[in-house]
C-alpha positions as CSV (number, residue, x, y, z in Angstrom):
1,X,-129.0,-127.4,85.6
2,X,-131.8,-124.8,85.5
3,X,-132.4,-121.2,84.7
4,X,-132.7,-118.6,87.4
5,X,-134.2,-115.2,86.6
6,X,-132.5,-112.3,88.4
7,X,-132.8,-108.6,88.1
8,X,-130.6,-106.6,85.7
9,X,-129.1,-104.8,88.6
10,X,-128.0,-108.0,90.4
11,X,-126.6,-109.4,87.1
12,X,-124.5,-106.2,86.7
13,X,-123.2,-106.7,90.3
14,X,-122.4,-110.3,89.6
15,X,-120.6,-109.4,86.3
16,X,-118.5,-106.7,88.1
17,X,-117.6,-109.0,91.0
18,X,-116.8,-111.9,88.7
19,X,-114.4,-109.7,86.8
20,X,-112.7,-108.5,90.1
21,X,-112.5,-112.1,91.5
22,X,-111.4,-113.7,88.2
23,X,-114.4,-115.9,88.1
24,X,-117.0,-116.6,85.4
25,X,-120.4,-114.9,85.9
26,X,-121.9,-118.3,86.6
27,X,-119.1,-119.2,89.1
28,X,-119.5,-115.9,90.9
29,X,-123.3,-116.4,91.2
30,X,-122.8,-120.0,92.4
31,X,-120.3,-118.7,95.0
32,X,-122.7,-116.1,96.3
33,X,-125.5,-118.7,96.4
34,X,-123.3,-121.2,98.3
35,X,-122.2,-118.5,100.8
36,X,-125.8,-117.3,101.3
37,X,-127.1,-120.8,101.8
38,X,-124.4,-121.6,104.4
39,X,-125.0,-118.2,106.1
40,X,-128.7,-119.1,106.5
41,X,-128.0,-122.6,107.8
42,X,-125.0,-121.5,110.0
43,X,-126.1,-118.1,111.4
44,X,-123.3,-118.3,114.1
45,X,-120.6,-118.1,111.4
46,X,-119.4,-114.8,109.8
47,X,-118.0,-114.6,106.3
48,X,-114.6,-115.7,107.4
49,X,-116.1,-118.7,109.2
50,X,-118.0,-119.7,106.1
51,X,-114.9,-119.4,104.0
52,X,-113.0,-121.5,106.5
53,X,-115.8,-124.1,106.2
54,X,-115.6,-124.1,102.4
55,X,-111.8,-124.4,102.6
56,X,-111.9,-127.3,105.0
57,X,-114.5,-129.0,102.8
58,X,-112.3,-128.4,99.7
59,X,-109.2,-129.9,101.5
60,X,-111.2,-133.0,102.5
61,X,-112.5,-133.4,99.0
62,X,-109.0,-133.1,97.6
63,X,-107.7,-135.7,100.0
64,X,-110.4,-138.0,98.8
65,X,-109.6,-137.3,95.2
66,X,-112.8,-135.4,94.5
67,X,-113.4,-131.9,93.3
68,X,-115.1,-129.7,95.9
69,X,-117.9,-129.1,93.3
70,X,-118.4,-132.8,93.0
71,X,-118.8,-133.1,96.7
72,X,-120.9,-130.1,97.8
73,X,-120.8,-128.9,101.4
74,X,-123.5,-130.7,103.4
75,X,-125.7,-128.4,105.3
76,X,-127.2,-128.8,108.7
77,X,-129.9,-131.5,108.6
78,X,-129.0,-132.6,105.0
79,X,-129.2,-136.3,104.3
80,X,-127.9,-136.2,100.7
């Protein structure tokens, strides 16, 4: 785990969104990071497509007895 410095304005946006989405501030930031990373690596997908990809991944992880967080979505070209 590391520390990421962000602007106060972005932190306020994360705090507001985390409240609206019933997530912790860290969980909201992680969600936005994951969605942004997937958007960069899958430019053909819109937000709904990215959410569908995350949901399919979570279902597969659940079937394998893993948490989705323990088995992160593998990105294009990722070997790990």
